[in-house]
C-alpha positions in Angstrom: -46.5 -36.6 136.9 -49.7 -37.5 135.0 -52.1 -35.2 133.3 -54.6 -35.7 136.2 -52.1 -34.5 138.7 -51.2 -31.5 136.7 -54.9 -30.6 136.3 -55.4 -31.0 140.1 -52.4 -28.7 140.8 -53.6 -26.2 138.3 -57.1 -26.2 139.9 -55.7 -25.7 143.4 -53.4 -22.9 142.4 -56.3 -21.1 140.7 -58.5 -21.7 143.7 -55.9 -20.3 146.1 -55.0 -17.3 144.0 -58.6 -16.5 143.3 -59.6 -16.8 146.9 -56.8 -14.3 147.8 -57.7 -11.8 145.1 -61.5 -11.9 145.4 -62.0 -12.3 149.1 -59.1 -10.3 150.7 -60.5 -7.2 152.5 -63.9 -7.8 150.8 -65.8 -6.2 153.7 -63.2 -3.6 154.6 -64.9 -0.7 152.9 -68.5 0.7 153.2 -71.1 0.2 150.5 -70.8 3.0 148.0 -73.4 5.1 146.2 -75.4 4.5 144.1 -75.5 0.9 143.0 -74.1 -1.0 146.0 -76.3 0.7 148.6 -79.4 0.5 146.4 -79.0 -3.3 145.9 -78.3 -3.7 149.7 -81.5 -1.8 150.6 -83.6 -3.9 148.2 -82.2 -7.1 149.7 -82.8 -5.9 153.2 -86.4 -4.9 152.3 -87.0 -8.5 151.1 -85.7 -9.9 154.3 -87.5 -7.6 156.7 -90.8 -7.2 154.8 -91.1 -10.6 153.1 -91.3 -9.1 149.6 -89.5 -12.1 148.1 -91.2 -12.0 144.7 -91.6 -8.3 144.1 -88.5 -6.3 145.1 -89.1 -2.9 146.8 -87.0 0.1 147.4 -88.0 2.7 150.0 -91.6 1.5 149.9 -91.9 1.5 146.1 -91.8 -1.4 143.7 -88.3 -1.8 142.3 -88.5 -2.9 138.7 -84.9 -2.3 137.6 -83.6 -5.8 138.3 -84.9 -9.3 138.9 -84.5 -10.8 142.3 -81.9 -13.7 142.1 -78.9 -11.7 143.5 -81.0 -10.3 146.3 -82.1 -13.9 147.2 -78.4 -14.9 147.4 -77.5 -11.9 149.6 -80.3 -12.8 152.0 -79.2 -16.5 152.1 -75.7 -15.5 153.0 -77.0 -12.9 155.6 -78.9 -15.8 157.2 -75.9 -18.1 157.0 -73.4 -15.6 158.3 -75.8 -14.1 160.9 -75.3 -10.4 160.1 -76.1 -7.9 157.4 -72.6 -6.7 156.6 -70.7 -5.3 153.7 -69.0 -8.6 153.4 -72.2 -10.6 153.2 -73.7 -8.2 150.6 -70.6 -8.5 148.3 -69.9 -12.2 148.8 -72.2 -13.5 146.0 -70.4 -11.4 143.5 -67.0 -12.3 144.8 -67.8 -16.1 144.9 -69.2 -15.8 141.4 -66.0 -14.2 140.2 -63.9 -16.9 141.8 -66.0 -19.7 140.3 -65.9 -18.0 136.9 -62.1 -18.4 137.1 -62.4 -22.1 137.8 -65.0 -22.7 135.0 -62.8 -20.8 132.6 -60.0 -23.2 133.4 -62.3 -26.2 132.8 -63.7 -24.7 129.6 -60.2 -23.9 128.3 -59.0 -27.4 129.1 -62.0 -28.8 127.2 -61.5 -26.6 124.2 -57.7 -26.9 124.1 -55.7 -28.5 126.9 -55.1 -28.1 130.7 -52.2 -25.7 130.2 -54.4 -23.3 128.2 -57.1 -23.5 130.7 -54.7 -22.8 133.5 -53.1 -19.8 131.7 -56.6 -18.5 130.8 -57.7 -18.7 134.4 -54.6 -16.8 135.6 -55.2 -14.1 132.9 -58.8 -13.6 133.9 -57.9 -13.5 137.6 -55.2 -10.8 137.2 -56.6 -8.5 134.5 -57.6 -5.1 135.9 -61.4 -4.9 135.6 -62.8 -8.4 136.1 -61.5 -8.9 139.7 -62.2 -5.3 140.5 -65.9 -5.4 139.5 -66.4 -8.8 141.2 -65.5 -7.3 144.5 -68.4 -4.9 144.3 -72.0 -5.5 145.2 -72.9 -5.7 141.5 -74.9 -8.2 139.5 -72.5 -8.6 136.6 -70.1 -11.1 138.1 -72.9 -13.5 138.9 -74.4 -13.0 135.4 -71.1 -13.6 133.8 -70.8 -16.9 135.6 -74.3 -18.1 134.6 -73.6 -17.0 131.0 -70.3 -18.9 130.9 -71.9 -22.0 132.4 -74.7 -21.9 129.7 -72.1 -21.8 127.0 -70.0 -24.5 128.6 -73.0 -26.8 128.8 -74.0 -26.0 125.3 -70.5 -26.9 124.1 -70.4 -30.2 126.0 -73.8 -31.2 124.6 -72.9 -30.1 121.1 -69.7 -32.3 121.1 -71.2 -35.4 122.7 -74.6 -36.7 121.6 -74.8 -39.1 124.6 -75.0 -36.2 127.1 -76.7 -33.7 124.8 -80.1 -33.6 126.4 -78.8 -33.4 129.9 -76.3 -30.6 129.0 -78.8 -28.6 127.0 -81.3 -28.8 129.9 -78.5 -27.6 132.2 -77.8 -24.8 129.8 -81.5 -23.8 129.8 -81.4 -23.8 133.6 -78.4 -21.4 133.6 -80.1 -19.2 131.0 -83.2 -19.0 133.2 -81.1 -18.1 136.2 -79.3 -15.5 134.1 -82.6 -13.9 133.3 -83.4 -13.8 137.0 -80.2 -12.0 137.5 -80.1 -9.3 134.7 -82.9 -10.0 132.3 -83.4 -11.4 128.8 -79.8 -10.7 127.6 -79.0 -14.1 129.1 -80.4 -15.6 125.9 -77.5 -14.1 123.9 -75.7 -17.5 124.4 -78.2 -19.0 121.9 -77.2 -16.9 118.8 -73.5 -17.3 119.7 -73.8 -21.0 119.4 -76.2 -20.9 116.4 -73.6 -18.8 114.5 -70.8 -21.3 115.5 -72.9 -24.3 114.4 -73.6 -22.6 111.0 -69.8 -22.1 110.5 -69.3 -25.8 111.1 -72.2 -26.8 108.9 -73.6 -28.9 111.7 -76.7 -26.9 112.6 -78.7 -30.0 113.6 -76.2 -30.8 116.4 -77.4 -27.6 118.0 -80.8 -26.7 116.6 -82.8 -29.7 117.6 -85.4 -31.1 120.0 -83.0 -31.1 122.9 -82.4 -27.4 122.5 -86.1 -26.8 122.5 -86.4 -28.7 125.8 -83.6 -26.6 127.3 -85.2 -23.4 126.0 -88.6 -24.4 127.6 -86.9 -25.2 130.9 -85.4 -21.7 130.9 -88.9 -20.2 130.4 -90.2 -22.3 133.2 -87.5 -21.0 135.5 -88.3 -17.4 134.5 -92.1 -17.7 134.6 -92.1 -19.3 138.1 -91.0 -15.9 139.3 -92.2 -13.6 136.5 -95.9 -14.5 136.5 -96.6 -13.9 140.2 -94.4 -10.8 140.1 -96.3 -9.3 137.3 -99.6 -10.3 138.9 -98.6 -8.5 142.1 -96.9 -5.6 140.4 -99.6 -4.8 137.8 -99.5 -3.2 134.4 -96.8 -0.6 135.2 -94.4 -3.3 136.6 -94.9 -5.4 133.4 -94.0 -2.5 131.2 -90.9 -1.6 133.2 -89.5 -5.0 133.9 -90.3 -6.7 130.6 -90.3 -3.9 128.0 -88.2 -1.3 129.8 -85.4 -3.6 130.7 -85.3 -5.6 127.5 -85.8 -2.8 125.0 -84.8 0.4 126.9 -81.2 -0.7 127.4 -80.7 -1.5 123.8 -82.2 1.9 122.7 -80.4 3.8 125.5 -83.7 5.4 126.6 -84.5 6.3 130.2 -82.4 7.9 132.8 -80.7 4.7 134.0 -79.7 3.4 130.7 -76.3 5.0 130.3 -76.2 6.2 126.6 -72.6 6.4 125.4 -70.8 6.9 122.1 -70.3 4.1 119.6 -66.6 3.8 120.4 -67.1 3.4 124.1 -65.9 -0.2 124.3 -63.1 0.3 121.8 -61.5 2.5 124.4 -62.6 0.8 127.7 -61.8 -2.8 126.9 -58.1 -2.3 126.1 -57.7 -0.3 129.3 -59.6 -2.6 131.5 -58.1 -5.8 130.2 -54.6 -4.6 131.1 -51.9 -5.9 131.3 -53.0 -8.7 128.9 -54.4 -6.3 126.3 -50.9 -6.0 124.9 -51.0 -9.6 123.7 -54.6 -9.7 122.5 -53.9 -8.5 118.9 -51.2 -11.2 118.5 -53.6 -13.7 120.1 -56.4 -13.0 117.7 -54.1 -13.1 114.6 -52.4 -16.3 115.8 -55.6 -18.1 116.6 -57.5 -17.1 113.4 -54.6 -17.2 110.9 -52.3 -20.0 112.2 -54.5 -21.9 114.6 -57.3 -22.6 112.1 -59.3 -24.8 114.6 -62.9 -24.7 115.4 -62.3 -24.2 119.2 -60.6 -20.8 118.6 -63.3 -19.9 116.1 -65.9 -20.6 118.8 -64.3 -18.2 121.4 -63.8 -15.7 118.6 -67.5 -15.7 117.7 -68.3 -15.4 121.4 -66.0 -12.4 121.8 -67.0 -10.6 118.6 -70.8 -11.2 119.0 -70.9 -9.9 122.6 -68.7 -7.0 121.8 -70.7 -5.9 118.7 -74.0 -6.5 120.4 -73.3 -4.0 123.2 -71.4 -1.7 120.9 -74.5 -1.3 118.7 -76.7 -0.9 121.9 -77.0 2.7 122.9 -77.0 1.8 126.6 -73.4 1.2 127.6 -71.5 0.6 130.9 -68.1 -1.0 131.4 -69.6 -4.0 133.2 -72.1 -4.9 130.4 -69.4 -6.6 128.4 -68.1 -8.7 131.3 -69.4 -12.0 129.7 -66.8 -11.7 127.0 -63.9 -11.6 129.4 -63.5 -15.4 129.7 -63.3 -15.6 125.9 -60.5 -13.0 125.5 -58.7 -14.6 128.5 -58.7 -18.0 126.6 -57.4 -16.2 123.5 -54.5 -14.9 125.4 -54.0 -18.3 127.1 -53.8 -20.0 123.7 -51.1 -17.6 122.6 -49.0 -17.9 125.8 -49.3 -21.7 125.7 -47.9 -21.6 122.2 -45.1 -19.2 123.1 -44.1 -21.1 126.2 -44.1 -24.6 124.7 -43.4 -23.9 121.0 -41.5 -20.6 121.0 -43.9 -19.1 118.5 -45.1 -15.5 117.9 -42.0 -13.8 119.3 -42.4 -10.7 117.0 -45.9 -10.0 118.2 -44.8 -10.3 121.8 -41.8 -8.0 121.3 -43.9 -5.2 119.7 -46.5 -5.5 122.4 -43.9 -5.1 125.1 -42.3 -2.1 123.4 -45.7 -0.4 123.0 -46.9 -0.9 126.6 -43.5 0.2 128.1 -43.5 3.4 126.0 -47.2 4.0 126.7 -46.7 3.7 130.5 -43.6 5.9 130.5 -45.5 8.6 128.5 -48.5 8.2 130.9 -46.2 8.6 134.0 -44.7 11.8 132.5 -48.1 13.2 131.7 -49.5 12.2 135.1 -46.6 13.6 137.1 -46.8 16.9 135.2 -50.5 17.1 136.0 -51.8 17.1 132.4 -54.7 14.5 132.9 -55.8 16.2 136.2 -56.0 19.5 134.4 -58.6 18.2 132.0 -60.2 15.7 134.4 -60.1 17.3 137.9 -61.8 14.2 139.4 -58.6 12.3 138.9 -56.9 14.4 141.6 -58.6 12.3 144.3 -57.1 9.1 142.8 -53.6 10.5 142.3 -51.7 7.9 144.4 -53.9 5.0 143.2 -53.3 5.8 139.5 -49.6 6.4 140.2 -49.3 3.0 141.9 -51.2 1.3 139.0 -48.8 2.8 136.4 -45.7 1.9 138.4 -47.0 -1.7 138.8 -47.7 -1.9 135.1 -44.2 -0.6 134.3 -42.4 -3.0 136.7 -44.4 -6.0 135.5 -43.8 -5.1 131.8 -40.0 -4.7 132.4 -39.8 -8.0 134.3 -41.9 -9.9 131.8 -39.9 -8.4 128.9 -36.6 -9.4 130.5 -37.6 -13.0 130.9 -39.1 -13.0 127.4 -35.8 -11.8 126.0 -34.0 -14.6 128.0 -36.4 -17.1 126.4 -37.9 -18.1 129.7 -41.6 -18.2 128.8 -43.1 -19.3 132.1 -41.1 -16.7 134.1 -42.2 -14.0 131.6 -45.9 -15.0 132.1 -45.7 -15.4 135.9 -44.1 -11.9 136.2 -47.3 -10.3 135.1 -49.4 -12.7 137.2 -47.4 -11.9 140.4 -47.2 -8.2 139.7 -50.9 -7.7 139.2 -51.8 -10.0 142.0 -49.8 -7.7 144.3 -51.5 -4.7 142.6 -55.0 -6.1 143.4 -54.1 -6.8 147.0 -52.5 -3.3 147.3 -55.6 -1.6 146.0 -57.9 -3.8 148.2 -55.9 -2.7 151.2 -55.2 1.0 150.5 -58.0 2.2 148.3 -60.9 1.8 150.8 -59.9 4.4 153.4 -59.2 7.0 150.7 -62.5 6.6 148.9 -64.8 5.9 151.8 -64.9 9.6 152.6 -66.0 10.4 149.1 -68.4 7.6 148.2 -69.8 6.3 151.5 -72.9 7.7 153.2 -72.1 5.9 156.4 -70.3 8.8 158.2 -73.0 11.3 157.3 -75.7 8.8 158.4 -74.0 8.4 161.8 -74.0 12.2 162.2 -77.8 12.2 161.4 -78.5 9.5 163.9 -76.5 11.2 166.6 -78.9 14.2 166.3 -82.1 12.1 166.3 -84.1 10.9 169.3 -87.0 8.5 169.5 -90.1 9.8 167.7 -88.1 12.0 165.4 -88.7 11.7 161.6 -86.1 11.8 158.8 -86.8 12.9 155.2 -84.9 13.6 152.0 -85.6 16.7 149.9 -84.8 17.0 146.2 -82.4 14.1 146.1 -82.5 10.3 146.6 -79.9 8.3 148.5 -80.2 4.5 149.1 -77.1 4.9 151.3 -78.9 7.1 153.7 -81.6 4.4 153.9 -79.1 1.6 154.5 -76.8 3.2 157.0 -79.6 4.9 159.1 -81.5 1.5 158.9 -84.7 3.4 158.4 -87.4 1.2 156.7 -88.7 4.2 154.8 -87.6 7.8 154.3 -90.0 10.2 152.6 -88.7 11.9 149.5 -89.8 15.5 149.1 -89.9 16.9 145.6 -92.2 19.9 145.8 -91.8 23.3 147.6 -95.3 23.0 149.1 -94.6 19.7 150.7 -91.3 21.0 152.1 -93.1 24.0 153.7 -95.7 21.6 155.2 -93.0 19.4 156.8 -91.5 22.5 158.4 -94.8 23.2 160.1 -95.3 19.7 161.5 -95.6 19.6 165.4 -93.1 16.7 165.8 -89.4 17.2 165.2 -88.4 16.4 161.6 -84.9 16.2 160.2 -84.4 16.8 156.5 -81.4 16.0 154.3 -81.0 18.3 151.4 -78.2 19.6 149.1 -76.9 23.0 150.0 -77.7 24.6 146.7 -81.3 23.4 146.8 -81.7 24.7 150.4 -80.5 28.1 149.4 -83.0 28.2 146.6 -85.9 27.1 148.8 -84.9 29.7 151.4 -85.1 32.4 148.8 -88.4 31.1 147.3 -90.2 30.6 150.6 -88.6 33.6 152.4 -87.5 31.6 155.3 -84.4 31.2 157.4 -83.1 27.7 158.3 -79.7 27.1 160.0 -77.7 24.0 158.9 -77.1 21.4 161.6 -74.6 19.2 159.8 -72.8 19.5 156.5 -70.8 17.0 154.5 -69.8 16.3 150.9 -70.6 12.7 149.8 -70.0 11.7 146.2 -71.4 14.6 144.1 -73.8 15.7 146.8 -73.0 18.7 149.0 -75.3 17.6 151.9 -76.9 19.6 154.6 -79.0 18.4 157.6 -81.7 20.8 158.8 -84.6 20.5 161.2 -87.9 22.2 161.9 -87.1 22.4 165.6 
């Protein structure tokens, strides 16, 4: 069988496995608070009110994110014919699937088809990347565009004949990345600049073709940004340009998730499981024994993204998603060497021993209730976490057994199969358990069952895009002052108000009034109460 046949089979296996992992039960659960419902409401507003340039949320300009993902959602809603959970998540899931395939192509280009195949399998079965790609989130799409920009840059860097075309394509993908999550899409430029410096070939990257690609990226961005800023005014310019570009780095503002310096040092090893156990050996093998420019490139990619977001005060797990293809390729290089050359056995052995002991200790602590004691929120995820630990233990033992028997492919595939089953298990079993906690759908249905034509719905002292989405109200007034709350109670028409129980008790004391709850339900961290003036 020739190399082309192998490449085709590798591609088809990754496509089949990725389709199963990323699309299975994709629409089986509700949209959850706060991000999924917020993005779904913004997309719906675009569709229903024609605000295609300037996104809106509950009647107000939404300056937190650019519009590309919302455009894609609406395209799929038109194509599928319904506004569903599946349609809203499909752009993210498809982006995750395509990222697996591009990682395969990139790994093949940098190393060989086997490395690309192994890297795609690693990325498809690590814990966090498939998980976040099945959410209505922007990061999977951004990661794909970031990866495509780097891929095109590398193709142009290596081949002068296609350099202009590839750099223009890279500029196109950067521009689309900006339309997805903002100026951080330009981080691909310093990554390649540093790589070119290490190779002492800066003119192969920093040249007229790069300028053309950069200008194209600006054209793509300004086609949207100029009319958006003209329509949004000075406040929108400050929020979308300066707030999103600078605020996230400084960790300022209530949406910018300021965390400690060591946040990613803890999260990445956990969220890249089970392949984390091989990452130290992969880095050492690639840098100390590999000594090739290809591994140096993915190392610069990984280190730069990791350090950039580590030194940024605004941190979330999904911010570092663009480095996942790089670390997947690192592990792919190591496994390819082990399977075909029988190298690095000691590093593998120590990794297996560490992960098996760590999982056993984790199981003992978990079964004795120690983590739940300090983090009560884990109680709700008891069975899910227990299953994850058991899968990790079984996969580690199987993989170690075949490793000990010197059957490299079987050792690798043990992890792939085990974590594929884990992802499918979680996709099937997790939704019913968490919907009651994170979904506003059930409470919204209770609200709608109480309302009749002509009734109004308002929110008091809290904001829920899920209530907007699942009641399908175009607008819901948000009440933030006691005086306005009292005015609403005096309105002649019937008004329903959703408020948290503690806030209602406080308002009743302050205003010296009595209001009986109509419906009550706990959703996420809200203890919600429905009241009415009639």
